[in-house]
N, C-alpha and C positions, 0 to 999 in steps of 0.2 A: 603192327609196329607203329605205323604212322598215326593211328588213332591214339595210341599210348603217348606218343611224343606231343601231339596236340593237347591232350589232356594235361600233361606235365607242364606245358607252356603256360596254361591258364594259372598255374600256381605261382608264376613269376611275373605276372602283370602288375602294373601299378594298382593301388587300392581302388575299389569301385567308386569312392567319393572323391577321387583325385581332381577331376575337372570341376566338380562342384566346389571344392575348396579354393580353387583359383577364382571362380566366379564370386565367392563370398569374401575374397581378399584375404583368406587365411594364408595364402602363398602369393609370392610376388611374381606376377606374370611377366612384367618388364625384365626382371632379373633373369628369368628363364629364357626369354627371347634373346637377351644379350648374350647369355651363356651359349645358346645354340648357334648364334651368329659367330661367336669366337671359335667354337668347335668346327664350324664349317670353314673358317679361314685356315685353321690348322690342317684340316682335311685337304683343302685345295693346295696349300703350300707344300704338303708332303705327297701329293698325288695319290692319296689313299682312295680306295674303292668306295662307292656309295654305300655299300653294306656297312663299312666301318662307321660312317656318319650316322646311319640308322641305329646301329648297335650302341654307339656312344650316347645318343639321345635317349634310347631305351633304358640304358643303365642309369642315366641321370634321373629320369622320371621314376624309375623303380625305387631309387634311393630317396628322392624327395618325398615320394608318396608315403614312405614309412615313418616320416617325422611329422610331428604336430604342426610345426611352423618352420620356416627357413631360419628363423633366429635360433632354433634349437639345434642347428647343425653344429657339431663340435669341431669342425675344421673349416678353414677358409674355403669359400666356394670354388676358387681357382684350383685348389688342390683336388677337390672332388672332380672337377672337369678333367684335369690331367689324368686322374686315376681312371675315369670312365673311358677316355681316349686310349689310354694304355691298354686296358682290358680289350677294347674293341679292336685294336691293331693286331691282336694275336691271331686274327683271321686273315691277315695280310700275308702275302708270299715273303715279303721282306719287311720286317718290323723296323720302323725308324727308331733312332736313339731317343731316349726320353727328353733330351735337351731340344730335339726338333719338335716336340709336342708342346713346347712352351714359347711360342712365338706370337706375333701379332698383338702387341699391347699387353702381354702378360705382366701383372703387377709384382709377382714373386717368381723366384727361380728355385724350384725344389730339387733336391738331390734324389737320386734314384732310390735310395734306402727309405726316404720319407714317403715317396709315392707308393 
């Protein structure tokens, strides 16, 4: 069973050329670093587990790797970050309200139905 789960996990990793695309400047490394920094602030503010931070970054990387460039993202980056955090918090014992995931310099305030 574990072998099957590990094999399935490989299907959900970022694309193989993901790091290479950052090195070639196809993707904005500074924007990714800023996004991760913001997600870490939200994680600390809400006392979320380290697994939540890990999962939210993993979801972000998986999403970004599926696009040709960050300019091709059809939604604001902040909405993507809140959505990644929201999904990751499902692993928490107590899921914080979506409004608590939009702190620390958030430029927009998204309603739950938007997220």
